[in-house]
KEDREN-384182 format. One record per residue: x, y, z of N, C-alpha, C in turn. Coordinates in steps of 0.02 Angstrom, whole numbers. Layout:
<nodes>
<node><n_c1>X</n_c1><n_c2>Y</n_c2><n_c3>Z</n_c3><ca_c1>X</ca_c1><ca_c2>Y</ca_c2><ca_c3>Z</ca_c3><c_c1>X</c_c1><c_c2>Y</c_c2><c_c3>Z</c_c3></node>
...
</nodes>
This chain:
<nodes>
<node><n_c1>4785</n_c1><n_c2>11955</n_c2><n_c3>-2744</n_c3><ca_c1>4756</ca_c1><ca_c2>11903</ca_c2><ca_c3>-2784</ca_c3><c_c1>4717</c_c1><c_c2>11856</c_c2><c_c3>-2738</c_c3></node>
<node><n_c1>4656</n_c1><n_c2>11843</n_c2><n_c3>-2755</n_c3><ca_c1>4617</ca_c1><ca_c2>11793</ca_c2><ca_c3>-2720</ca_c3><c_c1>4582</c_c1><c_c2>11751</c_c2><c_c3>-2773</c_c3></node>
<node><n_c1>4557</n_c1><n_c2>11695</n_c2><n_c3>-2752</n_c3><ca_c1>4527</ca_c1><ca_c2>11650</ca_c2><ca_c3>-2801</ca_c3><c_c1>4458</c_c1><c_c2>11627</c_c2><c_c3>-2778</c_c3></node>
<node><n_c1>4420</n_c1><n_c2>11606</n_c2><n_c3>-2826</n_c3><ca_c1>4356</ca_c1><ca_c2>11574</ca_c2><ca_c3>-2814</ca_c3><c_c1>4354</c_c1><c_c2>11515</c_c2><c_c3>-2863</c_c3></node>
<node><n_c1>4339</n_c1><n_c2>11457</n_c2><n_c3>-2839</n_c3><ca_c1>4340</ca_c1><ca_c2>11398</ca_c2><ca_c3>-2882</ca_c3><c_c1>4271</c_c1><c_c2>11365</c_c2><c_c3>-2884</c_c3></node>
<node><n_c1>4252</n_c1><n_c2>11344</n_c2><n_c3>-2944</n_c3><ca_c1>4193</ca_c1><ca_c2>11302</ca_c2><ca_c3>-2954</ca_c3><c_c1>4220</c_c1><c_c2>11234</c_c2><c_c3>-2975</c_c3></node>
<node><n_c1>4199</n_c1><n_c2>11182</n_c2><n_c3>-2941</n_c3><ca_c1>4227</ca_c1><ca_c2>11115</ca_c2><ca_c3>-2952</ca_c3><c_c1>4176</c_c1><c_c2>11067</c_c2><c_c3>-2981</c_c3></node>
<node><n_c1>4200</n_c1><n_c2>11022</n_c2><n_c3>-3023</n_c3><ca_c1>4161</ca_c1><ca_c2>10965</ca_c2><ca_c3>-3045</ca_c3><c_c1>4170</c_c1><c_c2>10913</c_c2><c_c3>-2989</c_c3></node>
<node><n_c1>4118</n_c1><n_c2>10902</n_c2><n_c3>-2950</n_c3><ca_c1>4125</ca_c1><ca_c2>10859</ca_c2><ca_c3>-2890</ca_c3><c_c1>4143</c_c1><c_c2>10787</c_c2><c_c3>-2907</c_c3></node>
<node><n_c1>4122</n_c1><n_c2>10763</n_c2><n_c3>-2965</n_c3><ca_c1>4142</ca_c1><ca_c2>10696</ca_c2><ca_c3>-2986</ca_c3><c_c1>4217</c_c1><c_c2>10690</c_c2><c_c3>-2994</c_c3></node>
<node><n_c1>4248</n_c1><n_c2>10741</n_c2><n_c3>-3022</n_c3><ca_c1>4321</ca_c1><ca_c2>10740</ca_c2><ca_c3>-3031</ca_c3><c_c1>4356</c_c1><c_c2>10754</c_c2><c_c3>-2964</c_c3></node>
<node><n_c1>4331</n_c1><n_c2>10801</n_c2><n_c3>-2926</n_c3><ca_c1>4362</ca_c1><ca_c2>10817</ca_c2><ca_c3>-2862</ca_c3><c_c1>4359</c_c1><c_c2>10758</c_c2><c_c3>-2814</c_c3></node>
<node><n_c1>4307</n_c1><n_c2>10718</n_c2><n_c3>-2819</n_c3><ca_c1>4300</ca_c1><ca_c2>10660</ca_c2><ca_c3>-2774</ca_c3><c_c1>4355</c_c1><c_c2>10608</c_c2><c_c3>-2784</c_c3></node>
<node><n_c1>4389</n_c1><n_c2>10610</n_c2><n_c3>-2841</n_c3><ca_c1>4444</ca_c1><ca_c2>10562</ca_c2><ca_c3>-2853</ca_c3><c_c1>4501</c_c1><c_c2>10572</c_c2><c_c3>-2803</c_c3></node>
<node><n_c1>4513</n_c1><n_c2>10634</n_c2><n_c3>-2783</n_c3><ca_c1>4569</ca_c1><ca_c2>10648</ca_c2><ca_c3>-2739</ca_c3><c_c1>4550</c_c1><c_c2>10687</c_c2><c_c3>-2676</c_c3></node>
<node><n_c1>4497</n_c1><n_c2>10727</n_c2><n_c3>-2680</n_c3><ca_c1>4483</ca_c1><ca_c2>10774</ca_c2><ca_c3>-2627</ca_c3><c_c1>4536</c_c1><c_c2>10828</c_c2><c_c3>-2626</c_c3></node>
<node><n_c1>4534</n_c1><n_c2>10870</n_c2><n_c3>-2576</n_c3><ca_c1>4587</ca_c1><ca_c2>10920</ca_c2><ca_c3>-2568</ca_c3><c_c1>4645</c_c1><c_c2>10889</c_c2><c_c3>-2530</c_c3></node>
<node><n_c1>4705</n_c1><n_c2>10899</n_c2><n_c3>-2554</n_c3><ca_c1>4764</ca_c1><ca_c2>10868</ca_c2><ca_c3>-2524</ca_c3><c_c1>4785</c_c1><c_c2>10904</c_c2><c_c3>-2461</c_c3></node>
<node><n_c1>4808</n_c1><n_c2>10866</n_c2><n_c3>-2412</n_c3><ca_c1>4826</ca_c1><ca_c2>10896</ca_c2><ca_c3>-2347</ca_c3><c_c1>4886</c_c1><c_c2>10942</c_c2><c_c3>-2352</c_c3></node>
<node><n_c1>4926</n_c1><n_c2>10937</n_c2><n_c3>-2404</n_c3><ca_c1>4982</ca_c1><ca_c2>10983</ca_c2><ca_c3>-2411</ca_c3><c_c1>4955</c_c1><c_c2>11055</c_c2><c_c3>-2417</c_c3></node>
<node><n_c1>4893</n_c1><n_c2>11062</n_c2><n_c3>-2438</n_c3><ca_c1>4862</ca_c1><ca_c2>11128</ca_c2><ca_c3>-2443</ca_c3><c_c1>4849</c_c1><c_c2>11159</c_c2><c_c3>-2375</c_c3></node>
<node><n_c1>4853</n_c1><n_c2>11120</n_c2><n_c3>-2322</n_c3><ca_c1>4842</ca_c1><ca_c2>11146</ca_c2><ca_c3>-2255</ca_c3><c_c1>4905</c_c1><c_c2>11174</c_c2><c_c3>-2224</c_c3></node>
<node><n_c1>4960</n_c1><n_c2>11177</n_c2><n_c3>-2261</n_c3><ca_c1>5021</ca_c1><ca_c2>11206</ca_c2><ca_c3>-2236</ca_c3><c_c1>5058</c_c1><c_c2>11161</c_c2><c_c3>-2188</c_c3></node>
<node><n_c1>5058</n_c1><n_c2>11096</n_c2><n_c3>-2201</n_c3><ca_c1>5090</ca_c1><ca_c2>11049</ca_c2><ca_c3>-2155</ca_c3><c_c1>5165</c_c1><c_c2>11043</c_c2><c_c3>-2167</c_c3></node>
<node><n_c1>5191</n_c1><n_c2>11071</n_c2><n_c3>-2220</n_c3><ca_c1>5262</ca_c1><ca_c2>11069</ca_c2><ca_c3>-2235</ca_c3><c_c1>5296</c_c1><c_c2>11133</c_c2><c_c3>-2209</c_c3></node>
<node><n_c1>5358</n_c1><n_c2>11127</n_c2><n_c3>-2185</n_c3><ca_c1>5395</ca_c1><ca_c2>11186</ca_c2><ca_c3>-2163</ca_c3><c_c1>5402</c_c1><c_c2>11235</c_c2><c_c3>-2221</c_c3></node>
<node><n_c1>5394</n_c1><n_c2>11298</n_c2><n_c3>-2206</n_c3><ca_c1>5403</ca_c1><ca_c2>11353</ca_c2><ca_c3>-2254</ca_c3><c_c1>5351</c_c1><c_c2>11353</c_c2><c_c3>-2310</c_c3></node>
<node><n_c1>5299</n_c1><n_c2>11313</n_c2><n_c3>-2305</n_c3><ca_c1>5245</ca_c1><ca_c2>11315</ca_c2><ca_c3>-2355</ca_c3><c_c1>5181</c_c1><c_c2>11333</c_c2><c_c3>-2319</c_c3></node>
<node><n_c1>5154</n_c1><n_c2>11391</n_c2><n_c3>-2335</n_c3><ca_c1>5092</ca_c1><ca_c2>11413</ca_c2><ca_c3>-2304</ca_c3><c_c1>5033</c_c1><c_c2>11374</c_c2><c_c3>-2332</c_c3></node>
<node><n_c1>4981</n_c1><n_c2>11368</n_c2><n_c3>-2295</n_c3><ca_c1>4921</ca_c1><ca_c2>11336</ca_c2><ca_c3>-2320</ca_c3><c_c1>4883</c_c1><c_c2>11381</c_c2><c_c3>-2368</c_c3></node>
<node><n_c1>4831</n_c1><n_c2>11354</n_c2><n_c3>-2397</n_c3><ca_c1>4788</ca_c1><ca_c2>11394</ca_c2><ca_c3>-2440</ca_c3><c_c1>4798</c_c1><c_c2>11387</c_c2><c_c3>-2514</c_c3></node>
<node><n_c1>4835</n_c1><n_c2>11337</n_c2><n_c3>-2536</n_c3><ca_c1>4846</ca_c1><ca_c2>11327</ca_c2><ca_c3>-2607</ca_c3><c_c1>4810</c_c1><c_c2>11265</c_c2><c_c3>-2632</c_c3></node>
<node><n_c1>4750</n_c1><n_c2>11253</n_c2><n_c3>-2606</n_c3><ca_c1>4714</ca_c1><ca_c2>11192</ca_c2><ca_c3>-2623</ca_c3><c_c1>4698</c_c1><c_c2>11186</c_c2><c_c3>-2697</c_c3></node>
<node><n_c1>4684</n_c1><n_c2>11241</n_c2><n_c3>-2731</n_c3><ca_c1>4669</ca_c1><ca_c2>11237</ca_c2><ca_c3>-2802</ca_c3><c_c1>4729</c_c1><c_c2>11212</c_c2><c_c3>-2842</c_c3></node>
<node><n_c1>4788</n_c1><n_c2>11239</n_c2><n_c3>-2828</n_c3><ca_c1>4847</ca_c1><ca_c2>11223</ca_c2><ca_c3>-2867</ca_c3><c_c1>4866</c_c1><c_c2>11149</c_c2><c_c3>-2862</c_c3></node>
<node><n_c1>4872</n_c1><n_c2>11124</n_c2><n_c3>-2801</n_c3><ca_c1>4894</ca_c1><ca_c2>11054</ca_c2><ca_c3>-2794</ca_c3><c_c1>4841</c_c1><c_c2>11005</c_c2><c_c3>-2816</c_c3></node>
<node><n_c1>4778</n_c1><n_c2>11021</n_c2><n_c3>-2805</n_c3><ca_c1>4724</ca_c1><ca_c2>10976</ca_c2><ca_c3>-2825</ca_c3><c_c1>4718</c_c1><c_c2>10973</c_c2><c_c3>-2900</c_c3></node>
<node><n_c1>4719</n_c1><n_c2>11030</n_c2><n_c3>-2933</n_c3><ca_c1>4715</ca_c1><ca_c2>11031</ca_c2><ca_c3>-3006</ca_c3><c_c1>4776</c_c1><c_c2>10997</c_c2><c_c3>-3036</c_c3></node>
<node><n_c1>4835</n_c1><n_c2>11009</n_c2><n_c3>-3008</n_c3><ca_c1>4896</ca_c1><ca_c2>10978</ca_c2><ca_c3>-3034</ca_c3><c_c1>4892</c_c1><c_c2>10902</c_c2><c_c3>-3030</c_c3></node>
<node><n_c1>4870</n_c1><n_c2>10875</n_c2><n_c3>-2974</n_c3><ca_c1>4864</ca_c1><ca_c2>10803</ca_c2><ca_c3>-2967</ca_c3><c_c1>4812</c_c1><c_c2>10775</c_c2><c_c3>-3015</c_c3></node>
<node><n_c1>4754</n_c1><n_c2>10806</n_c2><n_c3>-3018</n_c3><ca_c1>4701</ca_c1><ca_c2>10782</ca_c2><ca_c3>-3063</ca_c3><c_c1>4723</c_c1><c_c2>10783</c_c2><c_c3>-3136</c_c3></node>
<node><n_c1>4760</n_c1><n_c2>10835</n_c2><n_c3>-3156</n_c3><ca_c1>4785</ca_c1><ca_c2>10838</ca_c2><ca_c3>-3224</ca_c3><c_c1>4838</c_c1><c_c2>10785</c_c2><c_c3>-3237</c_c3></node>
<node><n_c1>4876</n_c1><n_c2>10768</n_c2><n_c3>-3185</n_c3><ca_c1>4926</ca_c1><ca_c2>10714</ca_c2><ca_c3>-3192</ca_c3><c_c1>4891</c_c1><c_c2>10647</c_c2><c_c3>-3201</c_c3></node>
<node><n_c1>4838</n_c1><n_c2>10635</n_c2><n_c3>-3163</n_c3><ca_c1>4800</ca_c1><ca_c2>10573</ca_c2><ca_c3>-3166</ca_c3><c_c1>4762</c_c1><c_c2>10567</c_c2><c_c3>-3232</c_c3></node>
<node><n_c1>4730</n_c1><n_c2>10620</n_c2><n_c3>-3254</n_c3><ca_c1>4686</ca_c1><ca_c2>10618</ca_c2><ca_c3>-3313</ca_c3><c_c1>4693</c_c1><c_c2>10684</c_c2><c_c3>-3352</c_c3></node>
<node><n_c1>4749</n_c1><n_c2>10692</n_c2><n_c3>-3388</n_c3><ca_c1>4762</ca_c1><ca_c2>10756</ca_c2><ca_c3>-3420</ca_c3><c_c1>4713</c_c1><c_c2>10775</c_c2><c_c3>-3476</c_c3></node>
<node><n_c1>4681</n_c1><n_c2>10726</n_c2><n_c3>-3506</n_c3><ca_c1>4634</ca_c1><ca_c2>10741</ca_c2><ca_c3>-3561</ca_c3><c_c1>4568</c_c1><c_c2>10768</c_c2><c_c3>-3536</c_c3></node>
<node><n_c1>4549</n_c1><n_c2>10749</n_c2><n_c3>-3475</n_c3><ca_c1>4482</ca_c1><ca_c2>10766</ca_c2><ca_c3>-3450</ca_c3><c_c1>4481</c_c1><c_c2>10813</c_c2><c_c3>-3390</c_c3></node>
<node><n_c1>4538</n_c1><n_c2>10832</n_c2><n_c3>-3365</n_c3><ca_c1>4541</ca_c1><ca_c2>10876</ca_c2><ca_c3>-3306</ca_c3><c_c1>4574</c_c1><c_c2>10942</c_c2><c_c3>-3324</c_c3></node>
<node><n_c1>4535</n_c1><n_c2>10986</n_c2><n_c3>-3352</n_c3><ca_c1>4560</ca_c1><ca_c2>11052</ca_c2><ca_c3>-3371</ca_c3><c_c1>4538</c_c1><c_c2>11103</c_c2><c_c3>-3320</c_c3></node>
<node><n_c1>4575</n_c1><n_c2>11156</n_c2><n_c3>-3316</n_c3><ca_c1>4557</ca_c1><ca_c2>11212</ca_c2><ca_c3>-3273</ca_c3><c_c1>4557</c_c1><c_c2>11275</c_c2><c_c3>-3315</c_c3></node>
<node><n_c1>4512</n_c1><n_c2>11318</n_c2><n_c3>-3302</n_c3><ca_c1>4508</ca_c1><ca_c2>11382</ca_c2><ca_c3>-3336</ca_c3><c_c1>4519</c_c1><c_c2>11437</c_c2><c_c3>-3285</c_c3></node>
<node><n_c1>4561</n_c1><n_c2>11485</n_c2><n_c3>-3303</n_c3><ca_c1>4572</ca_c1><ca_c2>11543</ca_c2><ca_c3>-3261</ca_c3><c_c1>4539</c_c1><c_c2>11602</c_c2><c_c3>-3295</c_c3></node>
<node><n_c1>4490</n_c1><n_c2>11630</n_c2><n_c3>-3263</n_c3><ca_c1>4451</ca_c1><ca_c2>11684</ca_c2><ca_c3>-3292</ca_c3><c_c1>4456</c_c1><c_c2>11746</c_c2><c_c3>-3249</c_c3></node>
<node><n_c1>4473</n_c1><n_c2>11802</n_c2><n_c3>-3279</n_c3><ca_c1>4472</ca_c1><ca_c2>11864</ca_c2><ca_c3>-3241</ca_c3><c_c1>4400</c_c1><c_c2>11887</c_c2><c_c3>-3229</c_c3></node>
<node><n_c1>4386</n_c1><n_c2>11909</n_c2><n_c3>-3171</n_c3><ca_c1>4319</ca_c1><ca_c2>11935</ca_c2><ca_c3>-3154</ca_c3><c_c1>4330</c_c1><c_c2>12003</c_c2><c_c3>-3121</c_c3></node>
<node><n_c1>4344</n_c1><n_c2>12054</n_c2><n_c3>-3161</n_c3><ca_c1>4364</ca_c1><ca_c2>12119</ca_c2><ca_c3>-3133</ca_c3><c_c1>4310</c_c1><c_c2>12153</c_c2><c_c3>-3092</c_c3></node>
<node><n_c1>4248</n_c1><n_c2>12136</n_c2><n_c3>-3102</n_c3><ca_c1>4194</ca_c1><ca_c2>12169</ca_c2><ca_c3>-3066</ca_c3><c_c1>4179</c_c1><c_c2>12136</c_c2><c_c3>-2999</c_c3></node>
<node><n_c1>4213</n_c1><n_c2>12081</n_c2><n_c3>-2983</n_c3><ca_c1>4202</ca_c1><ca_c2>12046</ca_c2><ca_c3>-2920</ca_c3><c_c1>4254</c_c1><c_c2>12069</c_c2><c_c3>-2870</c_c3></node>
<node><n_c1>4232</n_c1><n_c2>12093</n_c2><n_c3>-2813</n_c3><ca_c1>4278</ca_c1><ca_c2>12117</ca_c2><ca_c3>-2761</ca_c3><c_c1>4258</c_c1><c_c2>12086</c_c2><c_c3>-2695</c_c3></node>
<node><n_c1>4308</n_c1><n_c2>12060</n_c2><n_c3>-2660</n_c3><ca_c1>4296</ca_c1><ca_c2>12030</ca_c2><ca_c3>-2595</ca_c3><c_c1>4288</c_c1><c_c2>12085</c_c2><c_c3>-2543</c_c3></node>
<node><n_c1>4241</n_c1><n_c2>12077</n_c2><n_c3>-2498</n_c3><ca_c1>4231</ca_c1><ca_c2>12125</ca_c2><ca_c3>-2444</ca_c3><c_c1>4279</c_c1><c_c2>12106</c_c2><c_c3>-2388</c_c3></node>
<node><n_c1>4331</n_c1><n_c2>12146</n_c2><n_c3>-2380</n_c3><ca_c1>4380</ca_c1><ca_c2>12131</ca_c2><ca_c3>-2328</ca_c3><c_c1>4386</c_c1><c_c2>12186</c_c2><c_c3>-2277</c_c3></node>
<node><n_c1>4348</n_c1><n_c2>12239</n_c2><n_c3>-2285</n_c3><ca_c1>4355</ca_c1><ca_c2>12296</ca_c2><ca_c3>-2238</ca_c3><c_c1>4313</c_c1><c_c2>12288</c_c2><c_c3>-2175</c_c3></node>
<node><n_c1>4274</n_c1><n_c2>12235</n_c2><n_c3>-2169</n_c3><ca_c1>4233</ca_c1><ca_c2>12225</ca_c2><ca_c3>-2109</ca_c3><c_c1>4257</c_c1><c_c2>12165</c_c2><c_c3>-2068</c_c3></node>
<node><n_c1>4318</n_c1><n_c2>12144</n_c2><n_c3>-2078</n_c3><ca_c1>4344</ca_c1><ca_c2>12087</ca_c2><ca_c3>-2042</ca_c3><c_c1>4369</c_c1><c_c2>12107</c_c2><c_c3>-1973</c_c3></node>
<node><n_c1>4361</n_c1><n_c2>12062</n_c2><n_c3>-1924</n_c3><ca_c1>4392</ca_c1><ca_c2>12075</ca_c2><ca_c3>-1860</ca_c3><c_c1>4467</c_c1><c_c2>12061</c_c2><c_c3>-1867</c_c3></node>
<node><n_c1>4506</n_c1><n_c2>12078</n_c2><n_c3>-1816</n_c3><ca_c1>4579</ca_c1><ca_c2>12074</ca_c2><ca_c3>-1821</ca_c3><c_c1>4603</c_c1><c_c2>12003</c_c2><c_c3>-1836</c_c3></node>
<node><n_c1>4575</n_c1><n_c2>11953</n_c2><n_c3>-1804</n_c3><ca_c1>4596</ca_c1><ca_c2>11883</ca_c2><ca_c3>-1816</ca_c3><c_c1>4580</c_c1><c_c2>11861</c_c2><c_c3>-1887</c_c3></node>
<node><n_c1>4520</n_c1><n_c2>11876</n_c2><n_c3>-1910</n_c3><ca_c1>4501</ca_c1><ca_c2>11857</ca_c2><ca_c3>-1978</ca_c3><c_c1>4544</c_c1><c_c2>11893</c_c2><c_c3>-2029</c_c3></node>
<node><n_c1>4560</n_c1><n_c2>11956</n_c2><n_c3>-2016</n_c3><ca_c1>4603</ca_c1><ca_c2>11993</ca_c2><ca_c3>-2062</ca_c3><c_c1>4673</c_c1><c_c2>11962</c_c2><c_c3>-2065</c_c3></node>
<node><n_c1>4699</n_c1><n_c2>11941</n_c2><n_c3>-2007</n_c3><ca_c1>4765</ca_c1><ca_c2>11909</ca_c2><ca_c3>-2005</ca_c3><c_c1>4764</c_c1><c_c2>11844</c_c2><c_c3>-2046</c_c3></node>
<node><n_c1>4711</n_c1><n_c2>11804</n_c2><n_c3>-2039</n_c3><ca_c1>4706</ca_c1><ca_c2>11742</ca_c2><ca_c3>-2077</ca_c3><c_c1>4699</c_c1><c_c2>11755</c_c2><c_c3>-2152</c_c3></node>
<node><n_c1>4661</n_c1><n_c2>11806</n_c2><n_c3>-2169</n_c3><ca_c1>4652</ca_c1><ca_c2>11824</ca_c2><ca_c3>-2240</ca_c3><c_c1>4719</c_c1><c_c2>11846</c_c2><c_c3>-2270</c_c3></node>
<node><n_c1>4756</n_c1><n_c2>11887</n_c2><n_c3>-2234</n_c3><ca_c1>4820</ca_c1><ca_c2>11910</ca_c2><ca_c3>-2260</ca_c3><c_c1>4869</c_c1><c_c2>11852</c_c2><c_c3>-2268</c_c3></node>
<node><n_c1>4868</n_c1><n_c2>11804</n_c2><n_c3>-2222</n_c3><ca_c1>4911</ca_c1><ca_c2>11744</ca_c2><ca_c3>-2228</ca_c3><c_c1>4891</c_c1><c_c2>11704</c_c2><c_c3>-2290</c_c3></node>
<node><n_c1>4826</n_c1><n_c2>11698</n_c2><n_c3>-2303</n_c3><ca_c1>4801</ca_c1><ca_c2>11661</ca_c2><ca_c3>-2361</ca_c3><c_c1>4824</c_c1><c_c2>11694</c_c2><c_c3>-2425</c_c3></node>
<node><n_c1>4819</n_c1><n_c2>11760</n_c2><n_c3>-2429</n_c3><ca_c1>4840</ca_c1><ca_c2>11796</ca_c2><ca_c3>-2489</ca_c3><c_c1>4915</c_c1><c_c2>11788</c_c2><c_c3>-2498</c_c3></node>
<node><n_c1>4953</n_c1><n_c2>11791</n_c2><n_c3>-2444</n_c3><ca_c1>5025</ca_c1><ca_c2>11782</ca_c2><ca_c3>-2449</ca_c3><c_c1>5042</c_c1><c_c2>11713</c_c2><c_c3>-2476</c_c3></node>
<node><n_c1>5005</n_c1><n_c2>11662</n_c2><n_c3>-2454</n_c3><ca_c1>5019</ca_c1><ca_c2>11594</ca_c2><ca_c3>-2479</ca_c3><c_c1>5004</c_c1><c_c2>11589</c_c2><c_c3>-2553</c_c3></node>
<node><n_c1>4952</n_c1><n_c2>11623</n_c2><n_c3>-2576</n_c3><ca_c1>4935</ca_c1><ca_c2>11619</ca_c2><ca_c3>-2647</ca_c3><c_c1>4988</c_c1><c_c2>11655</c_c2><c_c3>-2689</c_c3></node>
<node><n_c1>5013</n_c1><n_c2>11712</n_c2><n_c3>-2666</n_c3><ca_c1>5064</ca_c1><ca_c2>11746</ca_c2><ca_c3>-2705</ca_c3><c_c1>5130</c_c1><c_c2>11709</c_c2><c_c3>-2702</c_c3></node>
<node><n_c1>5141</n_c1><n_c2>11667</n_c2><n_c3>-2650</n_c3><ca_c1>5203</ca_c1><ca_c2>11628</ca_c2><ca_c3>-2646</ca_c3><c_c1>5205</c_c1><c_c2>11573</c_c2><c_c3>-2698</c_c3></node>
<node><n_c1>5149</n_c1><n_c2>11557</n_c2><n_c3>-2731</n_c3><ca_c1>5150</ca_c1><ca_c2>11507</ca_c2><ca_c3>-2784</ca_c3><c_c1>5200</c_c1><c_c2>11527</c_c2><c_c3>-2838</c_c3></node>
<node><n_c1>5209</n_c1><n_c2>11592</n_c2><n_c3>-2849</n_c3><ca_c1>5256</ca_c1><ca_c2>11614</ca_c2><ca_c3>-2899</ca_c3><c_c1>5328</c_c1><c_c2>11597</c_c2><c_c3>-2877</c_c3></node>
<node><n_c1>5341</n_c1><n_c2>11601</n_c2><n_c3>-2811</n_c3><ca_c1>5407</ca_c1><ca_c2>11585</ca_c2><ca_c3>-2785</ca_c3><c_c1>5423</c_c1><c_c2>11511</c_c2><c_c3>-2793</c_c3></node>
<node><n_c1>5372</n_c1><n_c2>11468</n_c2><n_c3>-2790</n_c3><ca_c1>5382</ca_c1><ca_c2>11396</ca_c2><ca_c3>-2796</ca_c3><c_c1>5380</c_c1><c_c2>11372</c_c2><c_c3>-2868</c_c3></node>
<node><n_c1>5369</n_c1><n_c2>11418</n_c2><n_c3>-2915</n_c3><ca_c1>5368</ca_c1><ca_c2>11399</ca_c2><ca_c3>-2985</ca_c3><c_c1>5303</c_c1><c_c2>11366</c_c2><c_c3>-3008</c_c3></node>
<node><n_c1>5252</n_c1><n_c2>11367</n_c2><n_c3>-2965</n_c3><ca_c1>5188</ca_c1><ca_c2>11337</ca_c2><ca_c3>-2983</ca_c3><c_c1>5153</c_c1><c_c2>11380</c_c2><c_c3>-3035</c_c3></node>
<node><n_c1>5160</n_c1><n_c2>11445</n_c2><n_c3>-3028</n_c3><ca_c1>5130</ca_c1><ca_c2>11492</ca_c2><ca_c3>-3075</ca_c3><c_c1>5182</c_c1><c_c2>11546</c_c2><c_c3>-3088</c_c3></node>
<node><n_c1>5175</n_c1><n_c2>11579</n_c2><n_c3>-3143</n_c3><ca_c1>5219</ca_c1><ca_c2>11634</ca_c2><ca_c3>-3159</ca_c3><c_c1>5178</c_c1><c_c2>11697</c_c2><c_c3>-3170</c_c3></node>
<node><n_c1>5208</n_c1><n_c2>11755</n_c2><n_c3>-3160</n_c3><ca_c1>5170</ca_c1><ca_c2>11816</ca_c2><ca_c3>-3172</ca_c3><c_c1>5141</c_c1><c_c2>11820</c_c2><c_c3>-3242</c_c3></node>
<node><n_c1>5173</n_c1><n_c2>11789</n_c2><n_c3>-3291</n_c3><ca_c1>5148</ca_c1><ca_c2>11793</ca_c2><ca_c3>-3360</ca_c3><c_c1>5086</c_c1><c_c2>11750</c_c2><c_c3>-3371</c_c3></node>
<node><n_c1>5075</n_c1><n_c2>11697</n_c2><n_c3>-3330</n_c3><ca_c1>5017</ca_c1><ca_c2>11654</ca_c2><ca_c3>-3342</ca_c3><c_c1>4963</c_c1><c_c2>11661</c_c2><c_c3>-3289</c_c3></node>
<node><n_c1>4973</n_c1><n_c2>11703</n_c2><n_c3>-3239</n_c3><ca_c1>4924</ca_c1><ca_c2>11706</ca_c2><ca_c3>-3185</ca_c3><c_c1>4857</c_c1><c_c2>11735</c_c2><c_c3>-3208</c_c3></node>
<node><n_c1>4855</n_c1><n_c2>11773</n_c2><n_c3>-3261</n_c3><ca_c1>4792</ca_c1><ca_c2>11800</ca_c2><ca_c3>-3286</ca_c3><c_c1>4773</c_c1><c_c2>11769</c_c2><c_c3>-3353</c_c3></node>
<node><n_c1>4803</n_c1><n_c2>11713</n_c2><n_c3>-3369</n_c3><ca_c1>4791</ca_c1><ca_c2>11679</ca_c2><ca_c3>-3432</ca_c3><c_c1>4720</c_c1><c_c2>11651</c_c2><c_c3>-3434</c_c3></node>
<node><n_c1>4685</n_c1><n_c2>11660</n_c2><n_c3>-3488</n_c3><ca_c1>4617</ca_c1><ca_c2>11635</ca_c2><ca_c3>-3495</ca_c3><c_c1>4615</c_c1><c_c2>11564</c_c2><c_c3>-3522</c_c3></node>
<node><n_c1>4671</n_c1><n_c2>11537</n_c2><n_c3>-3542</n_c3><ca_c1>4670</ca_c1><ca_c2>11470</ca_c2><ca_c3>-3573</ca_c3><c_c1>4675</c_c1><c_c2>11416</c_c2><c_c3>-3519</c_c3></node>
<node><n_c1>4671</n_c1><n_c2>11355</n_c2><n_c3>-3542</n_c3><ca_c1>4677</ca_c1><ca_c2>11299</ca_c2><ca_c3>-3496</ca_c3><c_c1>4746</c_c1><c_c2>11300</c_c2><c_c3>-3463</c_c3></node>
<node><n_c1>4748</n_c1><n_c2>11279</n_c2><n_c3>-3401</n_c3><ca_c1>4812</ca_c1><ca_c2>11275</ca_c2><ca_c3>-3366</ca_c3><c_c1>4824</c_c1><c_c2>11205</c_c2><c_c3>-3344</c_c3></node>
</nodes>
């Protein structure tokens, strides 16, 4: 699972990306900037800060041309995104949901 986000910069400017997304906590990998940022913005302004999760099956990331270091970083990023399920931020039943989250 990988993500691509399009942001409303006016809304994003209220908080920016939170540093917890950089993996500064023990046992929490970095790379979850979408989840914590959207969660905070929805807490601040739930009526106007919606997120849409859209499947894009025809979009594929090119990962076969990475050097060893870039591949290691990419694999760590993907691991952090799948760990969201372990932290209860997302569940397998809603990860492909097309509705607002």
